[in-house]
N, C-alpha and C positions, 0 to 999 in steps of 0.2 A: 504494500500500500504506500501511497505517496507520503513521505515523511513530513513534508511541509504542511500538508492538510491535516495529518494526524496531530501535528504540533498545535494547530489552531484549535482542534477539538479538545486537546489536553488543557490548553489555556482556559477555554470556556468551562470545562469541568472543574478546574481549579477555582474559578470564580464561584461556581455553584457550591463547592465545598466550603468556601469561606463563610457561607451563610448557614451552615449546618452544624449541629452539635449532637453529642450522644443522646441528649434529652429528646431530640426530635425522633429518634428511634424508639425510645421508651414510651413516648406519647401514643404509640400505636395501640397500647392496651386500652386507653380511654375511648378511642374511636375505632375499635377493631373491626366492627361490622362495616362501617363506612369505608375504612381503608381497604378491606377485602373487596367490597363491591366496586369501588373506584378502580382499583388495580385490576380486578377481573374484567372490567369494561375495557381498560386500556390495553392490557396484555393479551386478552383472549377474544372478547366480543368485537372490538373495533377492527382488528385485522380481518375478521369475517365480514363485517359491514363494508369495509373498504373493497374487499374482493367482490362483493355483490355489486357495489357501485361501478367498478371498472368493467365488470361483465355486462351490466345493464346498459352502460353508455357505450360499450363497444370500443374501448381504448385500444390502440395498437399495443403489441406485446411489450416493447421497451418502456413506454410511459406507464403501462399497467404495472409492470414490475417496479418501476420507480415510485408509484403510489403506495405499493406495499412496503417499500423501505420507509416511507414517511409514517405509515401506520405502525411499524415496528419500533420506531424511535421513541425514547422516553420523553418526559415533559421538558420543555425548553426553559431557559433562564428567565424569560420574561413573564412566566406564569405568575410568579410571586408579585411582580410589579402590578399586573392587571388585577390580581386578587385584592391587593391593598387598595387600588384605585376605586374599585367598585364595592367595597365594603365586605370583602371576604376575610376569613380567619387566616391570617398570614402564618400563624404558628402551625395550624393544621396543614396549610399548603407546604410548609417545610417538612412536615412529617411524611406527607405523600411523596415529595421529591426525594427524600432520603431513601425510602424503601423502593420507590420506583426506579431510581438510578441503579440500584444494585441488581434487582430482579430482571430489569430490561436487558442487561448485558447477555443473559442466557437466552431470552426469547428473541432478541434482535438477530442473533446468528441463525437461530432455527427458522424464523420467518423469512429472513433474507434468502437462505439457501433453498427453502421450499418454493418461494415465489420465483426465483430465477430458474429453477428446474421446471416449473410449470409453464411460465410464460416464454422462456427462452431456452427450450430444450436442445436446440441445435448448437448452442454455444458451450461446448464441453470445457470443463475446468473453470468456468466463471462462477465465483461465489466466495464465501468465506471458509477457508480451510486452515488447519494447523497454525501456521505462523500468523495469518491474518486474524484469526480468532484471538490469539495471544496479544496481538497489537491492539485490538479493540478493547480487550480487558485492561491493558496497561494504559491506554489513552483515556479511559473512562473512570475506572476505579481508583487507580493510583493517585491522580490529581485530586479527586474528591477527598481521599484520605489525607492527603497533604494539606488541603485547604482546611479540613476540620482540625488538624493538628495546629495550624497557625491560629485558627479561631480560638482554640482552647488556651493557647499560650499568650497570644497578643490580640485580645478581643477588640479593642478600639481600632487598632490598625486594620483588622479584618473587616470591620464594619465600613470603614472609609474605602478600603480597596474593593469591597464588593460592589459599591456604587459604580466605580470605574469599570469593573468587569461587565456590569450590565449594559453600559454604553458600548463597550467593546463587542459584546455579543451581537448587537445589531450591525455594527460596522464589519464584523467578521463575516456575517452572512452575506452582506452586500459584496464584500471582497471576494468571497468564494464564488458567488454568482458571476461577478465580473471576470475572475480568473478562469472559471470553467468555460465560459462562452465567449471569451475574448477572441475576436477574429473569426468567429463562426456562430452567428446568431440564427442561422437557418433552422436548426432543430428547435430552438425556443419559439420562433415565429410559426413554424409549421405545426407545432403541437399545442399552441396556446389556446386555440378555440376548442379543442377537444379536452384538454387537461383542466382548463379553468373551471368548467362546470363541476367536474369530479372533485376538484379541490374544495370548492365552496360547499358542496354537499357533505363531504367528509368532515370539513371544519365544523359545520353546524351539528353533524351527528356526534362528533367528539365532545363539543361543548355541552350539548344536551344530555349525553350519556353521563358525563361526569356530574353535572348538576343533579340529574335525576337520581344518581346513586346516592347522593347526600340526602335528598328529600325522601327517598324510599326507606332509608335507614334512620330517618327522623334525627338527623344530625344538627338541624337548625339551619338558618339562612346563611350565616357566615361560613361554616364548613362546606356547605353545599356549593356556594359560589367559588370557594377555593378549589374544591374538587373539579368543578367545571373548567376552571382555567388550567389546572394542572393536567387534566386529561386532554383538554383541547389544544394546548400548546405543545405539539410534538416538536422535538428538537430537529428543526429543519437543517441546521448546520451540520449535525452529525449524519443525517440522512444524505445530504448533499455530498459530504466527504466520502461516504461509502460508495455512492453512485459514481462519482468521478474516478474512484480508485478501482472500480470493478471492470472497466473496459473502456473502449474508445467511443462507444455509442453515447453521445451526449443526450439523446432523448431519454435515457435512463435518469438523468439528473434534472430534467425539466420540472417534474412534479414538486420536488423538494424546493427548488428555487422559487416557484410560484407560491407554494404553500407558506413559506417563511414570510413572504410579504403580505399575502392575503389574510392569514390568520390574525394579524394585528388589527386589520380593519373589521373583520367579521367578529372577533372577540370584543372589540369596542362597542359595536352595535348590540351584541348579545348582552354585554354588561349593562348598557343603557336600558335595554328592554327589561331586564330583571329589576333594575333599580326603579323604573317607573311603575312596572306592574306590581312589584312586591313591596314598594315603599309603604303603603298603608298597613301592611301586615308585619312590618319589621319590628315595631314596638311589641306586638303580641308575641312574636317569636322570642324576642329578647327577654320578655317577662317570663315566658314559659321556661326558657333555659335557666334563668336565674333562680326560679322557684325550684326546679329540679336539682340544681346544684346545692341550693340551701337545704333541701330535704336530705340529700345525700350526706352533706356535712353534718347535719343534725343527727342523722342515724348513726354516723360514725362516732359522734360525741356521746350519744346515748349508750352505745355499746361499751365505750370506755368507762362511763360512769358505772354501769352494771358490773363490769369486770372488776372495778375498784371497790365494789361492795356498797356503793352509794345508791340512793333511790333516784331513778331517772324521771324527771317531770314529763308529762305528756308532750308529744311532738308538737301539737298545735300550740301549746303554751310557749314552747321554746321558739317557735317560728315568729310568734307575734308579741314576744316580750318587749316592752318599751326599752329604748336605749338606756343603758346604765343600770337597768334593773339587775338585782343579784340573781345568780343561777339557782 
């Protein structure tokens, strides 16, 4: 694989790691059902949805395989930015990013190889094998671990650096598109009209699936929006790097290039729609979540009181006790 392109991916993954901590992995227990549903959508359901879209729209083999690379890619660095912008739970977004980044390395290689074998069966030897798989592991997992180590040791520096890396992620995607199609825009122009509808449909399906996973598991509005953005923002830079490294057919890289630019617009519209439609219900959701948390905390306190041999007051009295009243 191209060392320069892998280096770009490694830098992006380093920036992703700068925003993660071990606590983000531990938080999975609190939202285990939502995490499982969201990751199930991204790693299993959406590749099948993408396959159905490319078959329904009749995409040519190379762009169809390129769309599957996008579907196999984990969440992108901008997911957290959009989650925060539209009222999502950023902490939950980080939890999804942490687990997703690790698991997707395994599903990425499997989906990539299966897609290439199905859509491009005449191209023997094209795919991720031995050395390429190790390179993908190294370019994704090692920088994330390094970023987490920096975050743990130099927290303030990591916070400032992460903002820079988020800007770099957008510039890196634009740079990869420019480098990949420099001097040969024909594949991009020829496939634009066929690939663009597939990209828009898949972007909407991804955002909706992530948000729906949060709602179905009753995670609340904030985590649901965060799940929608994390599942919707497939890492186009990683998909584009893989596509450009797998062969000379630039049509394979067209979907990733278009998706990386399109998802920013589609996700903004999706976020605004959620904000306008769900704004009247936001306070109700927040009140319900706070009450649930308060009941959980009260139950834990009551258990501690009983364990210590004391008499536990009724839960209702503890929930509505005036401020400053004795226990």
